[in-house]
C-alpha positions as CSV (number, residue, x, y, z in Angstrom):
1,M,0.2,0.0,0.3
2,K,3.1,2.3,0.5
3,Y,3.4,3.1,-3.2
4,T,-0.3,3.6,-3.8
5,L,-0.3,7.6,-2.8
6,P,2.4,8.0,-4.8
7,Y,0.2,6.9,-7.9
8,L,-2.4,8.2,-7.8
9,L,-1.3,11.5,-7.0
10,L,0.8,11.1,-10.0
11,L,-2.5,10.6,-12.2
12,C,-3.9,13.6,-10.5
13,I,-1.3,15.4,-12.1
14,L,-1.5,14.0,-15.4
15,F,-5.3,14.6,-15.8
16,S,-4.8,17.6,-14.4
17,C,-2.4,18.9,-16.8
18,R,-3.8,16.9,-20.1
19,H,-4.8,18.4,-23.0
20,D,-7.9,17.6,-25.3
21,F,-7.6,13.5,-26.3
22,E,-6.1,13.1,-30.0
23,K,-7.5,10.4,-32.3
24,P,-5.5,7.0,-32.0
25,T,-3.7,5.7,-34.9
26,W,-2.1,2.0,-35.1
27,D,-0.8,-0.2,-38.0
28,T,-2.7,-3.8,-38.2
29,D,-1.7,-6.7,-40.8
30,I,-3.8,-8.5,-42.3
31,S,-3.7,-11.8,-44.3
32,T,-6.7,-13.1,-46.4
33,P,-6.9,-15.6,-49.4
34,I,-8.5,-14.0,-52.2
35,A,-8.3,-16.7,-55.1
36,Y,-8.0,-20.1,-56.0
37,T,-7.4,-22.4,-59.1
38,T,-6.4,-25.6,-60.0
39,L,-3.9,-25.8,-62.9
40,N,-3.2,-29.0,-65.3
41,L,-2.5,-30.0,-68.9
42,T,-6.2,-30.1,-70.0
43,D,-6.4,-26.6,-69.5
44,I,-5.0,-25.5,-73.1
45,V,-8.6,-26.7,-74.0
46,K,-10.1,-24.3,-76.2
47,D,-13.6,-25.7,-77.4
48,S,-14.5,-29.5,-78.4
49,I,-11.6,-30.2,-81.0
50,I,-9.8,-31.1,-78.0
51,Q,-9.9,-34.2,-76.0
52,F,-7.7,-35.6,-73.4
53,D,-8.7,-39.6,-72.9
54,T,-6.7,-41.7,-70.1
55,L,-4.5,-45.0,-70.4
56,S,-4.9,-48.1,-69.4
57,D,-1.4,-47.1,-67.0
58,N,-3.4,-43.6,-66.1
59,S,-1.1,-41.5,-68.4
60,L,-2.8,-38.8,-70.3
61,K,-3.3,-39.0,-74.6
62,F,-4.0,-35.6,-76.2
63,I,-6.1,-35.9,-78.6
64,Y,-6.6,-32.9,-81.6
65,Q,-9.6,-32.9,-83.7
66,K,-9.6,-30.6,-86.6
67,E,-12.3,-30.5,-89.7
68,I,-10.1,-29.7,-92.9
69,I,-12.1,-30.7,-95.7
70,N,-15.9,-31.2,-95.8
71,Y,-17.1,-30.9,-99.4
72,N,-20.5,-31.0,-100.7
73,F,-21.4,-32.1,-104.3
74,D,-25.1,-30.1,-103.9
75,S,-24.0,-28.0,-107.0
76,L,-23.2,-31.1,-108.9
77,I,-26.9,-31.8,-109.6
78,H,-28.5,-28.4,-109.4
79,L,-30.9,-28.8,-112.7
80,R,-31.0,-25.3,-114.1
81,P,-34.3,-23.6,-115.2
82,I,-35.5,-24.8,-118.2
83,S,-38.8,-23.4,-120.6
84,T,-40.9,-24.6,-123.2
85,T,-42.7,-22.4,-125.1
86,K,-45.9,-23.0,-127.9
87,N,-47.3,-20.3,-130.1
88,V,-50.7,-22.8,-130.4
89,K,-52.9,-21.6,-132.9
90,L,-56.3,-23.1,-134.2
91,E,-55.9,-25.2,-136.6
92,T,-59.4,-25.7,-136.4
93,I,-62.7,-24.2,-134.8
94,N,-65.0,-26.7,-134.1
95,F,-68.7,-26.1,-134.8
96,S,-71.6,-28.4,-135.8
97,N,-73.8,-28.6,-138.6
98,T,-76.4,-26.2,-139.0
99,T,-79.7,-26.4,-140.1
100,V,-82.8,-23.6,-140.0
101,T,-86.5,-23.9,-141.8
102,H,-89.0,-21.6,-142.7
103,S,-92.1,-22.9,-143.8
104,I,-95.4,-21.0,-145.8
105,T,-98.7,-22.8,-145.0
106,M,-101.5,-23.1,-147.1
107,G,-103.6,-20.8,-144.5
108,N,-101.0,-18.3,-145.2
109,L,-101.7,-18.7,-148.8
110,I,-105.6,-18.4,-149.0
111,S,-105.6,-15.8,-146.7
112,S,-103.7,-13.5,-148.8
113,I,-106.7,-13.8,-151.9
114,D,-109.8,-11.9,-151.3
115,F,-112.7,-14.0,-149.5
116,G,-109.9,-17.0,-149.7
117,T,-111.0,-18.2,-146.8
118,I,-114.5,-18.9,-147.6
119,L,-113.8,-19.9,-150.9
120,F,-111.3,-22.6,-149.3
121,P,-112.3,-23.1,-145.9
122,D,-109.8,-25.4,-144.0
123,G,-110.7,-28.8,-144.0
124,G,-113.2,-28.4,-146.9
125,T,-112.9,-29.8,-150.1
126,A,-112.3,-27.4,-153.6
127,V,-110.2,-26.7,-157.2
128,I,-107.2,-24.9,-156.4
129,P,-107.4,-22.9,-159.3
130,A,-104.0,-22.0,-161.1
131,Y,-102.0,-18.5,-159.7
132,S,-99.3,-16.8,-160.8
133,D,-97.4,-14.5,-158.2
134,L,-99.4,-15.5,-155.7
135,L,-96.0,-17.2,-153.7
136,N,-93.7,-14.0,-154.6
137,E,-92.1,-12.6,-151.3
138,T,-89.0,-11.9,-149.0
139,F,-88.8,-13.8,-146.1
140,P,-85.9,-13.9,-142.7
141,I,-84.2,-16.5,-141.8
142,D,-83.2,-16.0,-138.3
143,A,-80.2,-18.2,-137.4
144,N,-78.9,-16.3,-134.6
145,D,-79.4,-19.2,-132.3
146,Y,-76.2,-20.5,-133.4
147,F,-74.1,-17.9,-134.7
148,E,-74.3,-13.7,-135.7
149,E,-71.4,-13.9,-137.9
150,M,-69.0,-16.5,-139.4
151,T,-66.3,-16.6,-142.0
152,F,-66.0,-19.8,-143.6
153,T,-62.3,-21.4,-145.1
154,D,-64.9,-24.2,-146.3
155,G,-67.7,-25.9,-145.7
156,Y,-71.5,-26.0,-147.8
157,L,-74.6,-24.6,-147.3
158,D,-77.6,-27.3,-148.8
159,L,-80.9,-25.2,-149.8
160,N,-83.7,-27.4,-149.4
161,I,-87.1,-26.7,-151.0
162,E,-90.2,-29.4,-150.3
163,N,-93.6,-29.0,-151.5
164,G,-96.3,-29.8,-148.8
165,L,-98.7,-28.1,-150.9
166,P,-101.8,-29.9,-152.3
167,T,-100.8,-28.6,-155.8
168,D,-98.0,-28.5,-157.8
169,L,-95.8,-25.9,-158.5
170,S,-93.6,-24.3,-161.6
171,N,-91.2,-21.6,-162.3
172,V,-90.2,-21.7,-159.0
173,V,-87.0,-19.2,-158.5
174,I,-85.4,-18.5,-154.8
175,E,-82.5,-16.5,-153.7
176,L,-80.5,-16.8,-150.1
177,R,-78.5,-13.4,-149.3
178,N,-77.8,-11.7,-146.1
179,E,-79.9,-9.6,-144.9
180,G,-80.0,-6.3,-146.4
181,E,-77.0,-7.2,-149.0
182,T,-77.7,-7.5,-152.8
183,N,-75.0,-10.6,-153.4
184,N,-76.9,-13.7,-153.5
185,I,-75.2,-16.9,-151.3
186,I,-77.5,-19.3,-153.2
187,T,-80.0,-19.1,-156.3
188,M,-82.2,-22.0,-157.3
189,N,-84.6,-22.8,-160.0
190,I,-87.0,-25.4,-160.4
191,P,-89.1,-25.5,-163.5
192,V,-91.7,-28.1,-161.8
193,L,-92.3,-29.0,-158.4
194,P,-95.1,-31.8,-158.0
195,S,-96.6,-31.8,-154.5
196,G,-95.1,-34.1,-152.0
197,E,-91.7,-33.7,-153.9
198,S,-88.2,-31.9,-152.9
199,E,-85.6,-30.3,-154.8
200,T,-82.3,-29.6,-153.1
201,T,-79.4,-27.0,-154.9
202,T,-75.8,-27.4,-152.7
203,E,-73.4,-24.1,-153.0
204,S,-69.7,-24.0,-151.5
205,L,-69.2,-21.7,-148.4
206,A,-65.6,-21.3,-148.9
207,G,-64.0,-17.9,-148.5
208,Q,-68.2,-16.8,-147.8
209,T,-69.6,-15.1,-144.7
210,L,-72.3,-15.7,-143.1
211,F,-74.5,-13.5,-140.9
212,G,-77.0,-14.6,-138.3
213,N,-79.8,-12.5,-139.7
214,L,-80.2,-14.1,-143.8
215,E,-83.4,-13.2,-146.3
216,A,-84.7,-15.9,-148.4
217,E,-86.8,-14.2,-151.5
218,I,-89.0,-16.0,-153.6
219,I,-88.5,-14.2,-157.0
220,S,-91.5,-16.5,-158.5
221,A,-93.4,-19.8,-157.6
222,D,-96.4,-20.3,-159.7
223,I,-99.0,-22.4,-158.5
224,V,-100.3,-25.0,-161.3
225,G,-103.6,-25.7,-159.8
226,T,-105.8,-29.0,-159.4
227,A,-108.5,-28.8,-162.0
228,P,-110.6,-30.7,-162.9
229,N,-109.9,-32.9,-159.5
230,P,-110.9,-31.3,-156.3
231,V,-108.3,-32.1,-153.2
232,T,-108.7,-31.7,-149.5
233,I,-107.9,-28.0,-148.3
234,D,-105.5,-28.4,-145.0
235,Y,-104.1,-24.9,-143.8
236,S,-101.3,-26.6,-141.9
237,D,-99.8,-27.9,-145.6
238,A,-96.7,-25.9,-146.0
239,L,-94.2,-25.0,-148.6
240,T,-90.9,-25.6,-146.7
241,A,-87.2,-24.1,-147.3
242,K,-84.4,-26.1,-145.1
243,I,-81.0,-24.7,-144.7
244,V,-78.2,-27.2,-143.9
245,I,-75.1,-25.8,-143.2
246,R,-72.5,-28.6,-143.2
247,D,-69.2,-29.9,-143.6
248,I,-68.1,-26.3,-141.4
249,E,-64.2,-25.1,-141.6
250,L,-64.5,-22.1,-140.1
251,Q,-61.8,-18.5,-140.6
252,E,-63.8,-17.1,-137.5
253,G,-66.9,-16.4,-136.5
254,I,-69.4,-14.7,-133.9
255,A,-71.0,-17.7,-132.4
256,V,-72.3,-20.1,-129.9
257,F,-69.1,-22.4,-129.8
258,P,-69.2,-25.9,-128.9
259,S,-66.2,-27.3,-126.8
260,Q,-63.2,-26.6,-128.9
261,E,-59.9,-28.5,-128.0
262,I,-56.8,-26.3,-128.1
263,F,-53.5,-27.9,-128.3
264,D,-53.1,-31.5,-126.4
265,E,-49.6,-32.5,-126.9
266,D,-46.4,-34.5,-125.1
267,T,-43.0,-32.4,-124.4
268,V,-39.7,-33.9,-123.7
269,V,-37.4,-31.9,-120.9
270,A,-34.1,-33.0,-121.2
271,F,-31.4,-31.2,-118.7
272,D,-27.9,-30.6,-119.7
273,I,-25.8,-31.6,-117.0
274,G,-22.4,-32.5,-117.9
275,D,-21.7,-36.5,-117.7
276,V,-24.2,-36.7,-114.9
277,K,-26.7,-39.4,-115.9
278,L,-30.1,-38.9,-113.0
279,K,-32.5,-41.9,-113.4
280,R,-34.4,-40.5,-110.1
281,V,-34.5,-37.3,-108.5
282,L,-36.6,-36.1,-104.7
283,V,-37.1,-32.7,-105.5
284,A,-35.5,-30.1,-102.3
285,E,-36.8,-26.9,-103.9
286,G,-38.3,-26.8,-107.4
287,G,-41.5,-25.9,-108.9
288,V,-43.1,-24.9,-112.5
289,E,-44.3,-21.4,-113.5
290,V,-46.4,-21.2,-115.9
291,I,-47.3,-18.1,-117.9
292,G,-50.4,-18.1,-120.4
293,V,-51.3,-15.4,-123.0
294,S,-54.8,-15.7,-125.0
295,T,-56.5,-13.9,-127.4
296,I,-59.4,-15.9,-127.6
297,Q,-62.5,-14.5,-126.0
298,D,-63.6,-17.0,-124.0
299,T,-61.8,-18.8,-120.8
300,L,-58.9,-21.5,-121.8
301,K,-58.7,-24.1,-119.6
302,I,-55.1,-25.6,-119.2
303,E,-54.5,-28.6,-117.6
304,Y,-50.8,-29.7,-117.2
305,K,-49.3,-33.0,-116.1
306,I,-45.9,-34.5,-115.4
307,P,-47.0,-38.3,-115.1
308,G,-43.5,-39.6,-113.8
309,T,-43.4,-37.0,-110.8
310,T,-45.3,-38.5,-107.7
311,L,-45.7,-37.6,-104.2
312,N,-47.2,-40.3,-102.4
313,G,-47.8,-42.3,-105.3
314,Q,-50.2,-39.5,-107.4
315,P,-48.7,-38.0,-109.9
316,F,-47.9,-33.8,-110.3
317,E,-50.3,-32.0,-112.2
318,F,-52.5,-29.1,-112.2
319,Y,-55.2,-26.9,-114.1
320,F,-55.3,-23.4,-114.0
321,E,-57.8,-21.0,-116.6
322,L,-56.7,-17.7,-118.5
323,P,-59.6,-15.6,-118.6
324,P,-61.4,-14.3,-121.8
325,A,-59.3,-11.8,-123.7
326,P,-60.9,-8.3,-124.3
327,E,-61.9,-7.6,-128.0
328,G,-58.9,-7.3,-130.1
329,G,-56.4,-7.8,-127.1
330,S,-55.2,-10.5,-124.7
331,I,-54.8,-11.9,-121.4
332,T,-52.0,-12.7,-119.9
333,E,-51.4,-14.9,-116.5
334,T,-48.9,-16.4,-114.6
335,K,-49.1,-19.2,-112.2
336,L,-46.2,-21.0,-110.1
337,F,-47.4,-24.5,-108.9
338,D,-44.6,-26.0,-106.1
339,F,-43.6,-29.6,-106.5
340,S,-41.0,-29.7,-103.5
341,G,-41.1,-33.2,-101.8
342,Y,-42.2,-35.0,-105.2
343,E,-40.1,-37.7,-106.5
344,I,-39.0,-37.2,-110.3
345,D,-38.5,-40.2,-112.6
346,M,-35.9,-39.4,-115.3
347,T,-36.2,-41.6,-117.3
348,G,-38.5,-40.3,-119.6
349,K,-41.7,-41.5,-120.9
350,L,-40.7,-45.3,-122.0
351,G,-38.2,-45.4,-119.2
352,D,-35.0,-45.5,-121.7
353,T,-33.6,-42.3,-121.3
354,I,-31.9,-39.9,-118.5
355,N,-31.6,-36.7,-117.5
356,T,-35.2,-36.5,-119.0
357,I,-39.1,-35.4,-117.7
358,Y,-42.1,-36.2,-119.5
359,T,-44.8,-33.9,-119.6
360,E,-48.7,-33.7,-120.9
361,S,-50.3,-30.5,-121.4
362,R,-53.8,-29.9,-122.7
363,G,-56.0,-26.9,-123.4
364,W,-59.5,-26.3,-124.3
365,I,-62.4,-24.0,-124.5
366,D,-66.1,-25.7,-122.8
367,S,-69.3,-25.0,-124.3
368,S,-70.7,-21.6,-122.4
369,G,-73.5,-20.8,-124.5
370,V,-72.6,-18.0,-125.0
371,V,-71.7,-16.2,-128.0
372,T,-68.2,-15.7,-128.6
373,H,-65.8,-14.8,-130.7
374,I,-63.2,-17.1,-132.2
375,S,-60.7,-17.1,-135.2
376,L,-57.9,-18.9,-136.4
377,E,-55.5,-15.7,-135.7
378,D,-56.5,-16.5,-132.5
379,S,-53.6,-17.8,-130.6
380,V,-52.2,-19.5,-127.2
381,F,-48.5,-18.4,-126.3
382,N,-48.1,-20.9,-123.6
383,T,-44.4,-21.0,-122.0
384,I,-43.9,-23.5,-119.0
385,T,-40.8,-23.3,-116.9
386,I,-39.3,-26.0,-114.8
387,K,-37.7,-23.6,-112.5
388,E,-34.7,-24.5,-110.1
389,I,-34.5,-28.1,-109.0
390,I,-32.3,-28.4,-106.0
391,P,-32.5,-32.2,-105.3
392,E,-32.7,-33.7,-101.9
393,K,-31.7,-36.7,-102.9
394,A,-30.4,-38.0,-106.4
395,W,-29.6,-41.7,-107.8
396,G,-28.1,-42.4,-111.0
397,Y,-24.2,-41.7,-112.0
398,M,-22.9,-39.0,-110.3
399,G,-20.4,-37.9,-113.5
400,K,-16.6,-37.0,-113.0
401,D,-15.7,-34.3,-111.0
402,T,-12.4,-33.0,-109.8
403,I,-12.2,-30.4,-107.1
404,N,-9.1,-28.5,-106.2
405,E,-9.4,-26.1,-102.6
406,S,-7.2,-24.6,-99.9
407,Q,-7.4,-24.3,-96.8
408,E,-5.8,-22.6,-93.7
409,L,-7.1,-23.9,-90.3
410,D,-6.4,-22.1,-87.2
411,F,-4.2,-23.9,-84.9
412,G,-3.6,-21.6,-81.7
413,D,-4.4,-24.4,-79.4
414,F,-0.6,-25.2,-79.8
415,S,0.5,-22.0,-80.3
416,D,-0.4,-21.0,-76.7
417,F,2.8,-23.0,-75.5
418,S,5.4,-21.0,-75.1
419,G,8.9,-22.8,-74.7
420,Q,10.3,-25.7,-76.2
421,F,9.6,-29.3,-76.3
422,D,10.0,-32.4,-77.9
423,L,7.4,-35.3,-78.0
424,E,8.2,-38.8,-77.6
425,H,5.7,-40.2,-79.7
426,I,3.1,-38.5,-82.0
427,E,0.3,-40.3,-84.3
428,V,-1.7,-38.0,-86.9
429,K,-4.5,-40.0,-88.7
430,L,-6.0,-38.6,-91.4
431,L,-9.8,-40.1,-91.3
432,T,-11.6,-39.6,-94.7
433,E,-15.6,-40.3,-94.7
434,N,-17.0,-40.8,-97.8
435,S,-20.9,-40.3,-97.9
436,I,-21.8,-40.4,-101.2
437,G,-23.0,-42.9,-103.7
438,A,-19.5,-43.0,-105.7
439,K,-16.2,-43.7,-105.3
440,A,-13.5,-40.5,-104.7
441,D,-10.3,-39.4,-104.5
442,V,-8.4,-37.2,-102.3
443,R,-5.0,-36.4,-103.2
444,I,-3.2,-33.8,-100.8
445,N,-0.6,-31.7,-102.6
446,T,0.9,-29.5,-99.6
447,F,0.2,-29.8,-95.8
448,K,2.4,-27.1,-93.9
449,S,2.9,-26.1,-90.1
450,T,3.5,-22.5,-89.7
451,S,5.0,-20.6,-86.4
452,E,5.5,-17.3,-86.0
453,Q,9.3,-18.2,-86.9
454,N,8.8,-21.4,-89.0
455,E,7.3,-22.9,-92.3
456,I,7.3,-26.6,-92.1
457,V,6.1,-28.9,-94.9
458,L,4.8,-31.8,-94.4
459,N,6.9,-35.3,-96.2
460,S,6.0,-38.3,-96.6
461,D,5.5,-41.1,-98.9
462,V,2.0,-41.6,-97.9
463,L,1.1,-38.5,-100.0
464,S,3.0,-39.9,-102.9
465,S,-0.4,-41.3,-104.2
466,P,-4.4,-40.2,-103.4
467,I,-5.9,-41.9,-100.9
468,S,-8.7,-43.7,-102.4
469,I,-11.7,-43.7,-100.6
470,G,-15.0,-46.6,-101.4
471,S,-18.8,-45.7,-102.1
472,A,-21.2,-44.9,-99.6
473,T,-23.9,-47.2,-98.7
474,E,-27.4,-46.4,-98.8
475,N,-29.6,-47.7,-96.4
476,P,-33.7,-47.1,-97.8
477,N,-35.4,-48.2,-94.4
478,S,-33.3,-47.4,-91.7
479,N,-33.2,-44.3,-89.7
480,Q,-29.4,-43.7,-91.2
481,E,-29.7,-43.4,-94.3
482,V,-26.2,-43.7,-95.2
483,T,-23.4,-45.8,-94.1
484,P,-20.5,-43.5,-95.3
485,Y,-17.4,-45.1,-96.3
486,T,-14.1,-44.4,-94.1
487,S,-10.9,-44.6,-95.2
488,T,-8.0,-44.1,-92.4
489,V,-4.6,-42.4,-93.4
490,V,-1.8,-42.4,-90.3
491,F,1.5,-40.2,-90.1
492,D,4.0,-40.9,-87.5
493,E,7.3,-40.2,-86.4
494,V,8.8,-42.9,-89.0
495,N,6.8,-42.5,-91.9
496,S,6.9,-38.5,-91.9
497,N,8.1,-35.4,-90.6
498,I,5.0,-35.1,-88.1
499,D,6.2,-34.3,-84.9
500,E,8.2,-31.4,-86.5
501,L,4.8,-29.8,-87.9
502,I,3.2,-29.8,-84.2
503,E,6.2,-29.6,-82.2
504,N,6.7,-26.4,-84.2
505,K,3.7,-24.9,-82.2
506,P,1.9,-23.8,-85.4
507,H,-0.7,-21.2,-84.9
508,T,-1.8,-22.1,-88.8
509,L,-2.1,-25.4,-90.5
510,A,-3.1,-25.3,-94.7
511,V,-3.6,-28.0,-96.6
512,D,-3.7,-27.7,-100.7
513,F,-5.7,-30.6,-102.0
514,E,-7.9,-32.1,-105.0
515,L,-11.2,-34.1,-104.9
516,L,-11.7,-36.5,-107.6
517,L,-15.3,-37.9,-107.5
518,N,-15.6,-41.5,-109.7
519,P,-11.7,-41.3,-110.8
520,D,-12.1,-44.3,-112.8
521,D,-13.7,-45.2,-115.7
522,N,-17.0,-47.4,-114.6
523,Q,-20.3,-45.5,-114.6
524,D,-21.8,-47.2,-111.9
525,D,-25.3,-46.1,-110.7
526,G,-24.6,-44.3,-107.5
527,F,-26.6,-41.6,-105.3
528,L,-26.1,-38.6,-104.0
529,F,-28.2,-36.8,-101.0
530,K,-28.1,-33.1,-99.9
531,N,-25.7,-31.6,-96.9
532,Y,-23.5,-35.4,-97.5
533,G,-20.3,-35.1,-99.3
534,V,-17.1,-35.9,-98.4
535,K,-15.3,-35.4,-95.3
536,S,-11.6,-35.5,-93.8
537,E,-10.5,-34.7,-90.4
538,L,-6.9,-34.6,-88.7
539,Q,-6.9,-36.4,-85.3
540,I,-3.6,-36.0,-83.5
541,E,-3.2,-38.2,-80.8
542,I,0.0,-37.5,-78.7
543,P,0.5,-39.7,-75.0
544,L,1.5,-37.1,-72.8
545,S,5.4,-37.7,-72.5
546,F,7.7,-34.8,-73.4
547,S,10.7,-32.7,-72.3
548,G,10.8,-29.5,-73.0
549,S,11.9,-26.0,-71.4
550,N,10.1,-22.8,-70.5
551,I,6.7,-24.5,-71.5
552,S,4.0,-22.4,-70.1
553,L,0.3,-22.5,-69.0
554,K,-1.8,-19.9,-68.2
555,D,-5.1,-19.1,-66.0
556,T,-7.0,-15.9,-64.8
557,V,-9.4,-15.4,-61.7
558,D,-11.5,-12.7,-60.5
559,V,-10.9,-11.0,-58.4
560,S,-12.1,-7.4,-56.2
561,F,-10.2,-5.0,-53.7
562,S,-11.3,-2.3,-51.9
563,I,-8.3,-1.3,-49.8
564,D,-7.4,2.2,-48.4
565,N,-4.2,3.2,-46.5
566,I,-2.1,0.4,-47.5
567,E,1.7,0.7,-46.3
568,Q,3.2,-2.2,-47.3
569,A,1.7,-5.6,-49.4
570,S,2.7,-8.9,-50.5
571,F,1.1,-11.7,-52.2
572,T,1.7,-15.2,-50.8
573,L,1.1,-18.0,-53.2
574,L,0.5,-21.6,-51.6
575,A,1.5,-24.6,-54.4
576,Q,0.5,-27.9,-54.1
577,N,2.0,-29.8,-56.9
578,S,1.9,-33.4,-57.9
579,Y,4.0,-32.9,-61.3
580,P,7.3,-34.3,-61.7
581,I,8.2,-30.5,-62.9
582,D,9.3,-26.8,-61.3
583,A,7.3,-24.4,-62.3
584,E,8.2,-20.7,-62.3
585,I,5.4,-18.7,-61.5
586,K,4.1,-15.2,-62.8
587,M,1.1,-12.9,-61.7
588,Y,-0.7,-10.1,-63.3
589,L,-3.3,-7.6,-62.1
590,L,-5.5,-7.3,-64.9
591,D,-8.3,-4.2,-65.3
592,Q,-11.9,-5.3,-66.5
593,N,-10.7,-5.0,-70.0
594,N,-7.9,-7.4,-69.3
595,M,-5.4,-4.9,-69.2
596,V,-2.1,-5.4,-67.7
597,L,-1.5,-2.8,-64.3
598,E,1.3,-5.4,-63.0
599,S,3.4,-8.2,-63.1
600,L,4.5,-9.4,-60.3
601,L,7.5,-11.7,-60.3
602,S,8.5,-14.6,-57.0
603,E,12.0,-15.0,-55.9
604,Q,10.9,-18.9,-55.3
605,I,9.6,-21.5,-57.7
606,V,7.2,-24.3,-57.4
607,Q,9.2,-27.3,-56.2
608,A,8.6,-31.1,-58.4
609,S,6.8,-33.4,-57.1
610,E,8.5,-36.6,-55.2
611,V,8.7,-39.3,-57.7
612,D,9.4,-43.2,-57.7
613,T,12.4,-44.6,-59.7
614,N,10.2,-44.7,-62.8
615,G,9.9,-40.8,-62.1
616,K,5.7,-41.0,-61.8
617,T,5.0,-39.0,-58.7
618,I,4.4,-40.7,-55.4
619,S,3.7,-37.5,-53.0
620,S,3.1,-34.2,-54.4
621,T,4.9,-31.3,-52.9
622,S,4.0,-28.0,-51.1
623,S,5.8,-24.8,-51.9
624,E,5.4,-21.2,-50.6
625,L,6.1,-17.8,-53.2
626,T,6.0,-14.7,-52.2
627,F,5.2,-11.5,-54.4
628,A,6.2,-8.1,-52.9
629,F,5.4,-5.4,-53.9
630,N,5.0,-1.2,-52.8
631,N,2.8,1.9,-53.8
632,I,-0.1,0.2,-56.0
633,S,-2.8,0.9,-54.3
634,E,-3.9,2.8,-57.4
635,S,-3.4,-0.8,-59.3
636,L,-5.4,-2.5,-56.8
637,S,-8.3,-0.6,-56.7
638,L,-8.5,-1.1,-60.7
639,C,-7.8,-4.7,-60.3
640,K,-10.5,-7.1,-61.3
641,K,-8.7,-10.1,-62.6
642,I,-5.1,-12.0,-61.7
643,A,-3.6,-13.9,-64.3
644,F,-1.0,-17.1,-63.5
645,E,1.4,-18.2,-66.1
646,V,2.9,-20.8,-64.8
647,T,6.4,-22.1,-66.9
648,L,7.3,-25.7,-66.6
649,N,11.0,-27.3,-67.5
650,T,11.9,-31.0,-67.1
651,Q,14.6,-32.1,-65.4
652,P,17.3,-32.6,-67.0
653,S,15.7,-30.7,-70.6
654,N,16.4,-34.2,-72.8
655,Q,14.4,-36.3,-70.0
656,F,11.1,-37.2,-71.1
657,V,8.6,-36.8,-68.6
658,T,5.2,-38.6,-68.4
659,I,1.9,-37.2,-67.2
660,Y,-0.8,-38.9,-65.4
661,S,-4.5,-37.9,-65.5
662,N,-4.6,-37.1,-61.6
663,Y,-1.3,-34.7,-61.7
664,A,-2.6,-30.7,-61.0
665,M,-0.8,-28.3,-59.2
666,D,-3.2,-26.4,-57.3
667,L,-2.9,-22.6,-56.1
668,K,-3.8,-20.2,-53.3
669,L,-3.5,-16.7,-53.5
670,V,-3.4,-15.2,-50.3
671,T,-2.9,-11.0,-49.6
672,N,-0.7,-9.5,-47.0
673,F,-1.5,-6.0,-45.9
674,N,-0.3,-3.7,-43.3
675,H,-3.0,-1.3,-42.9
676,N,-2.9,2.0,-41.2
677,V,-5.7,2.1,-39.0
678,E,-7.2,5.8,-37.4
């Protein structure tokens, strides 16, 4: 207790003399993990063309697949548009024989005589006296129910006069003409026409024109009389004129025409497709375009068929109508008919040809009952175009063809390795699939690897001759409609310098090739399906046993910093390595645009794993790497990502190391900050 009082006194003095409190500050050390990642050689995979496979001993095999040839022969069998044009004029105009009659009855004649009906009552008996000029008259003959006007190239007019009166007639003269005209069509002279008898006169109509309004004039017809014999008076007895227009061939006419056949013909359409010989085609796209032009003033009906083109067993056909043309003009109609999905028989009508479509077309006019103008000058201009046919499938001989092509392929997956390496073994397969029904040859003219430093050309006796590929097999009743023929050619370090091409770490592979279809002289039937062709794939298989120096792997992780008042800082990288390879690690601070803000180095390295006498890892090793830095607070505040670059070196450099599937390098990044807290 003896010291208590002095201490209390000291405290009182201190507090009695103190100023206001100042805000305290202190430094603190903070360590926190901010990123984790695992690196292995499979991290070089950029896409599905690279795979890693595990061998029986669990070592890794690197498999790289790259398509270098993919050629479809669809263009080989495009059937280009082809047209047929018909300008059809009416060869004939059908018109039925026409008969028009006109009668003058006994009642008509008696009514024209003074007191005739009293002197000669109907049903009575009387002696008919002789009369002159009693029958002189002009009477109309109306044929408008049949025609309004007709001009003939040929035909005949029969004028028949039948005497049904109870008395003979003499000096009969009759003329027939168009109404209002002076030129007679026909004149008939009959010296005597006994009762109950008839006479017929025929006149050619060639070059003549008849109108529907005709007139007949009886110039003279004397009644001989029945004296001294009485006869029965029957008012229905008549003198009858019958006009028959027959065997007609018209130049033109305005009439109610019967059905007219305008054209009926078969057409063969042959496609020029070189030495390709098609027998059947299944249409993916295609159709028929019809352009019809008509001057006929009636509805023209057109029917078009391709008997050998079928869908579900039904032939391709269509029907359309051309409306009546205006007077003195024409009418034009365009129609398009699709036959996608149809199968076309290309062997013609008799099945004895190739590349040929057989068609049938017919045009006609139905009898409409309406007066219509038709002329032999009328015509139908008919263009039928088979539009470009793109086959879905084709059968027959596919012809010969040679395709020369060059391709440059991105191969950046290997160029991502920095440093040098030597592959213990490599095998490159060229796998070629032929999915068309024809033999093919692939000739590789040049195959080269290009890197930033070198260009290396593949040398191999394998390339001295073309790669022959057999025909694919069609499977009509299978889900897999085509079984491709597959050919495999192997390049390795024994038969080529393929290892040099890969060790060159190319950024591109360039191939120049020729593809020959049907290279031999046979003309066997085959097939070609849309989207099927010839493919070649490069398949690189590398058991991962290699030696090398400065081989780099890279990975990037996302981070976020929100730190102020940093006085000192460092990163600690904790590495757990099961690779039997030493590694150096660089770190890069990146902004949101992947621009490098800072690069950091460590003086330590990641130690290789512990291995057995065969060089196989038996336990991983732990390493701690320190990355110190100063004055980078601004960079840390902008930092959004950290990139790790791991450089591998086999020791000794010429000793091959085998990589196994369970090898990996685990990295944990820890930040160490000396932070001033106020």
